[in-house]
C-alpha positions as CSV (number, residue, x, y, z in Angstrom):
1,M,202.9,79.0,-162.3
2,K,204.2,80.0,-165.7
3,I,200.7,80.7,-167.0
4,N,200.2,83.0,-164.1
5,K,203.4,84.9,-164.8
6,L,202.5,85.2,-168.5
7,M,199.1,86.6,-167.6
8,L,200.7,89.1,-165.2
9,F,203.2,90.2,-167.8
10,A,200.3,90.6,-170.4
11,F,198.3,92.6,-167.9
12,L,201.2,94.9,-167.2
13,A,202.0,95.4,-170.8
14,L,198.3,96.2,-171.5
15,F,198.3,98.7,-168.6
16,L,201.4,100.4,-169.9
17,V,200.1,100.7,-173.4
18,Q,196.8,102.2,-172.1
19,F,198.6,104.6,-169.8
20,K,200.9,105.7,-172.7
21,A,197.9,106.2,-174.9
22,E,196.1,108.3,-172.3
23,A,199.2,110.4,-171.8
24,Q,199.5,110.9,-175.5
25,Q,195.8,112.1,-175.8
26,K,196.4,114.9,-173.3
27,I,197.3,118.2,-174.8
28,T,200.1,120.2,-173.2
29,V,199.9,123.9,-172.4
30,Y,203.4,125.3,-172.4
31,T,204.1,128.6,-170.7
32,V,207.1,130.7,-171.8
33,G,208.1,134.0,-170.3
34,D,209.9,135.7,-167.4
35,S,209.7,135.7,-163.6
36,T,206.0,136.9,-163.5
37,V,205.2,133.6,-165.2
38,K,207.5,131.5,-163.1
39,N,209.5,132.8,-160.3
40,G,212.7,130.9,-159.4
41,R,211.9,127.2,-159.3
42,G,208.2,127.9,-159.1
43,D,208.2,126.8,-155.4
44,G,207.3,130.2,-153.9
45,T,210.8,131.0,-152.6
46,G,210.7,134.5,-151.0
47,G,206.8,134.3,-151.2
48,L,206.9,135.2,-155.0
49,W,205.0,133.3,-157.6
50,G,204.2,133.4,-161.3
51,W,200.8,133.0,-162.9
52,G,202.1,129.9,-164.7
53,D,202.2,128.1,-161.3
54,Y,198.4,128.5,-161.0
55,I,196.9,128.5,-164.4
56,G,196.7,124.7,-164.4
57,Q,194.3,124.7,-161.5
58,F,191.7,126.3,-163.8
59,L,192.0,123.6,-166.5
60,D,190.8,120.0,-166.6
61,S,193.8,118.1,-165.6
62,T,192.3,114.9,-167.1
63,K,192.7,116.4,-170.5
64,V,195.3,119.0,-170.1
65,R,198.7,119.2,-168.6
66,I,200.9,122.2,-167.9
67,E,204.5,122.7,-168.4
68,N,205.9,125.9,-167.1
69,H,209.0,126.7,-169.0
70,A,209.3,130.4,-168.1
71,L,212.6,131.6,-166.5
72,G,213.1,134.7,-164.4
73,G,215.2,137.4,-165.7
74,T,214.7,136.6,-169.4
75,S,213.5,138.9,-172.1
76,S,212.0,137.7,-175.4
77,R,215.5,137.9,-176.8
78,S,217.6,136.2,-174.0
79,Y,215.1,133.4,-173.6
80,Q,215.7,132.3,-177.1
81,N,219.5,133.0,-177.0
82,L,219.8,130.7,-174.1
83,G,218.2,127.9,-176.1
84,L,215.1,127.7,-173.8
85,W,212.6,128.2,-176.6
86,D,214.4,125.5,-178.7
87,A,213.8,123.1,-175.9
88,V,210.0,123.8,-175.8
89,Y,209.9,123.8,-179.6
90,K,211.3,120.4,-179.9
91,K,208.6,119.0,-177.6
92,L,205.6,120.7,-179.3
93,K,203.0,118.6,-181.0
94,K,199.9,119.4,-183.0
95,G,197.1,120.7,-180.7
96,D,199.4,121.9,-178.0
97,Y,199.2,125.4,-176.7
98,V,201.9,128.0,-176.0
99,L,201.1,130.9,-173.6
100,I,203.6,133.8,-174.3
101,Q,204.3,136.8,-172.1
102,W,207.5,138.9,-172.1
103,G,208.2,142.5,-171.8
104,H,209.3,143.3,-168.3
105,N,213.0,142.7,-169.1
106,D,213.0,143.7,-172.7
107,D,213.5,147.3,-171.7
108,G,217.1,146.9,-170.6
109,P,220.3,147.8,-172.4
110,L,221.0,145.9,-175.7
111,N,224.6,145.4,-174.6
112,D,226.3,145.5,-171.2
113,T,228.2,143.3,-168.9
114,I,225.3,142.5,-166.6
115,R,222.4,141.1,-168.6
116,A,222.6,142.3,-172.2
117,R,219.0,141.3,-172.7
118,G,217.2,144.4,-174.0
119,T,215.4,144.4,-177.3
120,I,214.7,147.1,-179.9
121,K,211.5,148.8,-179.1
122,G,208.5,148.1,-181.4
123,I,207.7,145.4,-183.9
124,S,209.9,146.6,-186.9
125,E,212.4,144.6,-188.7
126,K,215.1,147.0,-187.5
127,T,218.3,145.4,-186.2
128,E,221.4,146.4,-184.4
129,E,224.7,144.5,-184.6
130,I,226.7,144.1,-181.4
131,D,229.6,142.2,-180.0
132,N,227.9,140.8,-176.9
133,L,230.0,141.7,-173.8
134,I,228.8,138.7,-171.9
135,T,228.9,135.9,-174.5
136,K,231.8,137.5,-176.4
137,K,229.9,136.7,-179.6
138,H,228.7,138.8,-182.5
139,E,225.0,139.2,-182.4
140,I,222.2,140.8,-184.4
141,V,219.6,142.2,-182.0
142,H,216.1,142.4,-183.3
143,S,212.9,144.2,-182.0
144,Y,210.7,142.9,-179.3
145,G,208.0,142.2,-181.9
146,W,210.4,140.2,-184.0
147,Y,211.2,137.8,-181.2
148,I,207.5,137.4,-180.3
149,R,206.7,136.8,-183.9
150,K,209.4,134.2,-184.2
151,V,208.0,132.2,-181.2
152,V,204.4,132.5,-182.7
153,K,205.4,131.4,-186.1
154,E,207.5,128.4,-185.1
155,A,204.7,127.2,-182.6
156,K,202.2,127.4,-185.5
157,A,204.6,125.5,-187.9
158,K,204.5,122.6,-185.4
159,G,200.7,122.7,-185.3
160,A,200.7,124.2,-181.8
161,I,198.4,127.1,-180.9
162,P,200.1,130.2,-179.5
163,I,198.3,132.7,-177.3
164,V,200.0,136.1,-176.7
165,M,199.6,138.2,-173.6
166,S,200.6,141.7,-172.5
167,P,202.9,141.7,-169.4
168,I,201.3,141.9,-166.0
169,P,201.1,145.4,-164.4
170,R,203.7,146.6,-162.0
171,N,202.4,147.6,-158.5
172,T,203.3,151.3,-158.9
173,W,200.2,153.5,-158.2
174,K,199.5,157.0,-159.3
175,N,196.2,158.7,-158.3
176,G,194.6,155.4,-157.5
177,K,195.4,153.7,-160.8
178,L,198.0,151.3,-162.0
179,P,200.1,152.1,-165.1
180,R,199.1,150.3,-168.3
181,N,201.6,149.2,-171.0
182,N,199.1,149.8,-173.9
183,T,201.6,152.1,-175.6
184,S,204.6,149.9,-175.3
185,Y,205.0,146.2,-174.7
186,G,201.3,145.5,-174.4
187,L,200.5,147.3,-177.7
188,W,203.4,145.6,-179.5
189,A,202.3,142.2,-178.2
190,K,198.8,142.9,-179.5
191,Q,200.0,144.1,-182.8
192,I,202.0,140.9,-183.4
193,A,199.0,138.7,-182.3
194,D,196.7,140.6,-184.7
195,Q,199.1,140.3,-187.6
196,E,199.7,136.6,-187.0
197,K,195.9,136.0,-186.4
198,V,196.4,134.5,-182.9
199,V,194.5,135.1,-179.7
200,F,195.7,138.0,-177.7
201,I,194.8,138.5,-174.0
202,D,195.4,142.0,-172.5
203,L,196.5,140.6,-169.2
204,N,197.9,143.9,-168.2
205,D,194.7,145.8,-168.4
206,R,192.5,142.9,-167.1
207,M,194.7,142.4,-164.0
208,A,195.1,146.1,-163.4
209,K,191.3,146.6,-163.3
210,K,190.9,143.8,-160.7
211,L,193.6,145.3,-158.5
212,E,192.2,148.8,-158.8
213,Q,189.0,147.5,-157.4
214,F,190.8,146.3,-154.3
215,G,192.7,149.6,-153.9
216,E,196.4,150.2,-153.2
217,A,196.3,149.7,-149.5
218,K,194.9,146.2,-149.9
219,V,196.9,145.3,-152.9
220,T,200.3,146.1,-151.4
221,G,201.1,143.5,-148.8
222,T,198.5,141.0,-150.0
223,Y,198.8,140.6,-153.8
224,F,202.3,142.3,-154.1
225,Y,204.9,143.0,-151.4
226,K,206.1,146.4,-150.4
227,K,209.6,145.3,-151.2
228,D,208.8,144.2,-154.8
229,H,206.5,146.0,-157.2
230,T,207.0,143.5,-160.0
231,H,206.6,140.0,-158.7
232,P,203.2,139.0,-157.2
233,S,202.5,136.9,-154.1
234,A,200.6,133.6,-154.5
235,K,197.3,135.6,-154.3
236,G,198.5,138.0,-156.9
237,A,199.6,135.2,-159.2
238,V,196.1,133.7,-158.9
239,V,194.6,137.1,-159.8
240,A,196.8,137.1,-162.9
241,A,195.8,133.5,-163.8
242,T,192.1,134.3,-163.2
243,S,192.5,137.3,-165.6
244,I,193.9,135.0,-168.2
245,I,191.1,132.5,-167.8
246,E,188.5,135.3,-168.2
247,G,190.2,136.5,-171.3
248,L,190.2,133.0,-172.7
249,K,186.5,132.6,-172.0
250,V,185.6,135.4,-174.3
251,S,188.2,134.5,-176.9
252,K,187.9,132.2,-179.9
253,S,190.6,129.9,-178.5
254,P,189.6,126.2,-178.2
255,L,191.5,126.2,-175.0
256,K,188.5,127.7,-173.3
257,N,186.8,124.3,-173.7
258,Y,189.1,122.8,-171.0
259,I,188.4,125.5,-168.4
260,L,186.8,124.0,-165.2
261,E,183.3,125.4,-164.4
262,N,184.0,125.8,-160.6
263,P,187.8,125.4,-159.9
264,V,188.9,125.1,-156.4
265,I,192.2,127.0,-156.2
266,Q,194.8,125.7,-153.7
267,L,197.1,128.4,-152.4
268,P,200.3,127.3,-150.7
269,R,199.9,126.4,-147.0
270,K,201.1,129.1,-144.6
271,I,204.1,127.9,-142.6
272,N,203.6,127.9,-138.9
273,V,206.2,129.3,-136.5
274,F,205.4,127.9,-133.1
275,L,206.8,129.7,-130.0
276,I,207.2,127.6,-126.9
277,G,208.6,129.2,-123.7
278,D,207.6,131.1,-120.5
279,S,206.1,134.5,-119.7
280,T,208.9,136.4,-121.4
281,M,207.5,135.0,-124.7
282,A,203.9,134.4,-123.9
283,D,200.8,136.5,-124.2
284,N,200.1,137.1,-120.5
285,N,197.0,139.4,-120.9
286,N,198.8,142.0,-118.9
287,E,200.0,145.2,-120.6
288,N,202.8,145.5,-117.9
289,A,204.1,142.0,-118.7
290,V,204.1,141.6,-122.5
291,G,206.1,138.6,-123.9
292,W,208.1,139.3,-127.0
293,G,206.1,136.7,-128.9
294,V,203.1,139.1,-128.8
295,M,205.1,141.5,-130.9
296,A,206.6,138.8,-133.2
297,P,203.9,139.0,-136.0
298,R,204.9,142.6,-136.7
299,Y,208.3,141.4,-137.8
300,F,207.2,138.4,-139.9
301,D,205.5,138.3,-143.3
302,T,202.1,137.1,-142.0
303,T,200.9,136.6,-145.6
304,R,203.3,133.6,-145.7
305,V,203.5,132.5,-142.1
306,N,201.4,132.1,-139.0
307,I,202.8,133.0,-135.6
308,V,201.4,130.4,-133.1
309,N,202.4,131.5,-129.6
310,K,202.2,128.5,-127.4
311,A,204.3,130.0,-124.6
312,R,202.8,130.0,-121.1
313,G,203.7,132.1,-118.2
314,G,205.3,130.4,-115.2
315,R,206.5,127.4,-117.1
316,S,209.9,125.8,-117.2
317,S,211.0,123.3,-119.8
318,R,210.0,120.6,-117.3
319,T,206.4,121.8,-116.6
320,F,205.8,122.7,-120.3
321,D,206.5,119.0,-121.0
322,F,204.9,117.5,-117.9
323,E,201.6,119.5,-118.2
324,G,201.1,118.2,-121.7
325,L,201.6,121.6,-123.3
326,W,204.3,120.2,-125.5
327,N,202.3,117.3,-126.7
328,K,199.4,119.6,-127.5
329,T,201.8,121.8,-129.6
330,K,203.4,118.9,-131.2
331,S,200.1,117.6,-132.5
332,E,199.7,120.7,-134.6
333,I,203.2,120.8,-136.1
334,Q,203.4,120.0,-139.8
335,P,206.3,119.4,-142.1
336,N,208.3,122.6,-142.9
337,D,207.0,124.5,-139.9
338,F,209.4,126.1,-137.3
339,V,209.5,125.8,-133.5
340,I,211.4,128.5,-131.5
341,I,212.3,127.1,-128.1
342,Q,213.1,129.3,-125.2
343,F,213.2,128.3,-121.5
344,G,215.3,128.9,-118.4
345,H,213.8,131.6,-116.2
346,N,211.7,129.1,-114.3
347,D,214.0,126.1,-114.5
348,A,216.0,127.4,-111.6
349,G,213.1,126.7,-109.3
350,K,212.8,124.0,-106.7
351,I,212.9,120.5,-108.1
352,D,211.0,118.9,-105.2
353,G,208.7,121.4,-103.7
354,E,206.4,124.4,-104.2
355,K,205.6,124.7,-108.0
356,F,207.6,121.6,-108.9
357,R,209.0,123.2,-111.9
358,G,212.8,123.2,-111.5
359,S,214.9,121.1,-113.8
360,I,218.3,119.5,-113.0
361,N,221.1,121.7,-113.9
362,G,223.1,120.9,-117.1
363,I,222.4,119.0,-120.3
364,G,223.2,115.4,-119.2
365,D,221.1,112.4,-118.6
366,E,220.8,112.7,-114.8
367,T,217.4,112.0,-113.3
368,Q,215.7,112.5,-109.9
369,V,212.4,110.9,-108.9
370,V,210.1,113.2,-106.9
371,N,206.7,112.7,-105.2
372,R,204.6,115.7,-106.1
373,A,202.0,117.3,-103.9
374,D,199.3,115.9,-106.1
375,S,200.4,112.4,-105.2
376,L,202.0,111.8,-108.6
377,T,205.5,110.4,-109.0
378,E,207.6,112.3,-111.6
379,T,211.0,111.5,-113.0
380,V,212.7,114.9,-113.5
381,H,215.4,115.4,-116.1
382,T,218.0,118.0,-116.8
383,Y,217.2,121.3,-118.5
384,G,219.2,120.1,-121.6
385,W,217.3,116.8,-121.7
386,Y,214.0,118.6,-122.1
387,M,215.4,121.0,-124.7
388,K,216.8,118.1,-126.6
389,K,213.4,116.3,-126.4
390,F,211.7,119.3,-127.9
391,I,214.3,119.6,-130.7
392,R,214.3,115.9,-131.7
393,E,210.5,115.6,-131.6
394,T,210.2,118.8,-133.7
395,R,212.5,117.2,-136.3
396,E,210.4,113.9,-136.2
397,K,207.5,116.0,-137.4
398,G,209.5,117.4,-140.4
399,A,209.8,120.8,-138.8
400,T,212.8,123.0,-138.0
401,P,213.7,123.7,-134.4
402,I,215.5,127.0,-133.4
403,V,216.9,127.4,-129.8
404,M,216.9,130.7,-128.1
405,S,218.5,131.8,-124.9
406,L,216.4,133.2,-122.1
407,T,216.0,137.0,-121.9
408,P,218.1,139.1,-119.4
409,R,216.5,140.1,-116.2
410,N,216.4,143.8,-115.3
411,E,218.9,143.3,-112.5
412,W,222.2,145.2,-112.5
413,P,224.9,143.8,-110.3
414,N,228.0,146.0,-110.4
415,G,226.4,148.2,-113.0
416,K,226.0,145.4,-115.6
417,V,222.9,143.7,-116.8
418,E,222.7,140.2,-115.2
419,Q,223.7,137.4,-117.5
420,R,223.5,133.7,-116.9
421,D,226.4,132.9,-119.0
422,E,227.5,130.0,-116.9
423,T,224.0,128.4,-116.6
424,Y,221.1,128.6,-118.9
425,I,222.7,130.6,-121.7
426,K,225.6,128.1,-121.8
427,W,223.4,125.1,-121.6
428,S,221.0,126.2,-124.2
429,Q,223.9,127.0,-126.6
430,Q,225.5,123.6,-125.8
431,V,222.2,121.8,-126.6
432,A,222.0,123.7,-129.9
433,E,225.6,122.7,-130.8
434,V,225.0,119.1,-129.9
435,E,221.8,118.9,-131.8
436,K,223.2,121.0,-134.7
437,V,220.4,123.6,-134.7
438,D,220.4,127.4,-135.2
439,Y,220.9,129.3,-131.9
440,I,220.0,132.9,-131.1
441,N,221.6,134.4,-127.9
442,L,218.8,136.8,-127.1
443,S,220.3,137.6,-123.8
């Protein structure tokens, strides 16, 4: 027994040594820059991504690993003032790479109470002394080129290999063309790269040319959003990463030896928003009876989500479940999806007769056994019971349920639109409160 334990420990020790050795053999590609390199936490919040989130998919992960250290809102100056470059510098080892891209935020004020992140234009040794209104410290502000050169030189001093890039283009079109920064930050980045004899990739021009081939109408809404002309979508970030890879291929950088021949790029999965309900939500193939779910895609960012309308005319919460429509929907739900639940119009029908679609009033656990016309026996539950079932089983799938009240009918008792405040509106809201889910009173 002792011999077996010794052999096990020896095997584990050997495995750990080998694993550590393999990890040490991998080179690391560090990315430093602003939000166009890494947006937020790099998880696509708001649908925005940086090229640093995708560059790794083009490289051989058995030999290279990526560390994206970019931070949104930073300039070449503020990134270093925050100590972010120091953190990367300490980790650098010989043979690592540093991909460098700043410029979008360097154009701001040198000193103010909001960001104080601007740099002096150009690559000169000119300086300006300020008392920083944010940090309350005396500071010597340098040129954009000075800060880029500092990162390049310090990376080289550690035996790492810096690669400098011009900032990606903004999605601001004029006469079918995107603006270039080849007389400002793109030019200055190139000048520093040339002087320091390191590889320069004109990401700005390369990406702009690709986007111009698509045209403004296709780019806006697919590669960038109408609401934001600076930060790309996932597809836009991939275009930027592709442009970098193409630049590497024609450069003298040894990093091109790690580029995959036929990379398969994985874009983030689109979130599904499932709609379950009745004809007031459904696609009824009738222009005179259009459910609101038909129009829903107009109000969602369909580059990021799919609207999956599973609503069916004539269904109550009971029949949607009994007919297997819910089970079919549930089989398609994935983690992080959403399910919007709206029933009530048909739940007021007969429980034991005609269409057999009525549910028991309320949200309790009462049941009623009925013999259906099709000779099947059915245990009928309350309206709230079915709603709770949909909610709980949605959560079991890792998705988020949202409860919605039924829509009002075009009925006007006493000059007021009919409301069912004491029945289905109240019960749907009670269910939402009990289950602690978001509720929308559509009525």
